[in-house]
Each structure stands twice: as structure tokens, then as C-alpha cells.
N, C-alpha and C positions, 0 to 999 in steps of 0.2 A: 243905091239904085233908085231911079226916078220912078214915080207912079205911072209915068206915061211911056215907058220903053215898050218897044214892039215885041210881039210874041216870040219872034225868032231870036230875040236876045236873051230869053229866059234860059236858065240852066235846065238840065234834064229833070223830069219828075223823080221824086223820091219814094212815091206811093201811088196807089191807084185811086181813081175817083170814087169808087165804091166805099173807101174808107174816109172820105172827106167829112161826112156828117153821120155819126154813128150813135150818139147818146140819144136815147128815147125822147127826153125832153127837147133836145135840139131838133130832132127829126119832126116832132110835132110843131115846133115853132116855124120851121121851114115850110111845112105843108100848109099851115095857117097864114103864111105870108109875114110873120112877125120877124123872122130871121132871114136876112138877104145876103149875109156874108158869113165866112168862117175864117178864122186865123189858125194856122198850123205851123209847126217848127219846120216843115218841109213843104215841097211843092206837090200837090196831090192831083192837079188838073191842069189842062191846057184851055185857053180861050176857045169857046165853041163846043167844048165837050158837054155831054149830057149826063146829068146825075139823076137817077131814078129813085125816089122814095115813096114807098106804098105804090099807089097807081098814078103818081104824078111825076112829070118830068121837069127838070130845071137845067137851064143852060148857063154855063160859066161865061160871064161877060168880061170880067177883068181879073187879072192875076198880077200882084206886085208885092214887093217887099215893103215892110214898114217896121220901125222900131217900136217897142212898147211905150217908150217915152212920148212918141207922136200920137198915141191914141187920144181921141176926143170923145165927148159924150155922144156925138153923132155916130161915130164908129161903134160905140157900145150899143146904140140903138139898132144898127145894122145887125148886130149879134143877138138882139132880142133882150137887151137890158137897158135900163134908164140912164145909167151913169157908168163911167170907166171904173169906178170903185166897185159897183155891183158886178160887173164883168170880171174884174180882177179877182174878187173873192170867189166867184164861181169857178174860175180856172184853177186857183189855188186849191179849192176843195176837191178837185179832180186829180191834182197832182201834188199830194202832200210833200212838203220839203223842197218843192221847186222854188227858186228865187225868182222874184219879179224884178227884173233889171231893166231900167229905162233904155239902155243900149242894146238889149237883146232884140234881134230881128226875127220876125215871123213873116210868113207868106200869107197874104190876104187873097181869098178867092171870093169874088162877088158873083152872084147868080140871080136869076129870075125865073118864074115859072113859064113854061111854054104851053101850059094847058089853059091859060086864060084867053 
């Protein structure tokens, strides 16, 4: 799947936007503007959908599929980490026993604050 496919070509959501960012550390990173994307094993939001964290609102700007092997340090910075390795270790600490396979695909949800 290309990172530039139109919204109408996306498969149905597998979860709801209120489950997109739930870990307290991640919520704080989003509110502070440190985290501007999250990767999930399913699609949790549509482009244009609003996520509410605390008293702030965030609009989803892009949703696309990406393999773990395609991750760059820039992607890790979107997630609030300095490097892919830091991000990887964080994810694996949340999901003990989960393999980190380069071919594994995840859904990227990029968002920005609408309160600014």
C-alpha cells in the first residue's frame, strides 16, 4: 500500500479513535506536541477524525500502512523517540514476546493539534 493512497481506498477501521493513544506517557507526549503519530496493528481512525486527549483536540491528517522495516529515525521522532531502536524497545516492553519482524505491517496515524 502506498503512503499516498486516498482515504476511500482504506479498509474499514478495526477499532475506534478513542483507543488510538491510551498509554499515559504517550498521552502526555501528544499533549506536549512531542508525539505526532502513532502506529497500530489495525486502523483506528479516518483522515479528518478528531481525537480528544484531556482538554485538547487533535485531527488525524494521514493514515497509511508501513512495514516495521521501513521505519526511520524521523518516524521514531514522530512517535516521541530519538531512534528506531528506542521506539522498538519501548514497543517490545509493552508487548512481551512480540516479534519485531521487518515485514510486519502497521497502520500509521499522523495527527496535529487543532487547539494551536
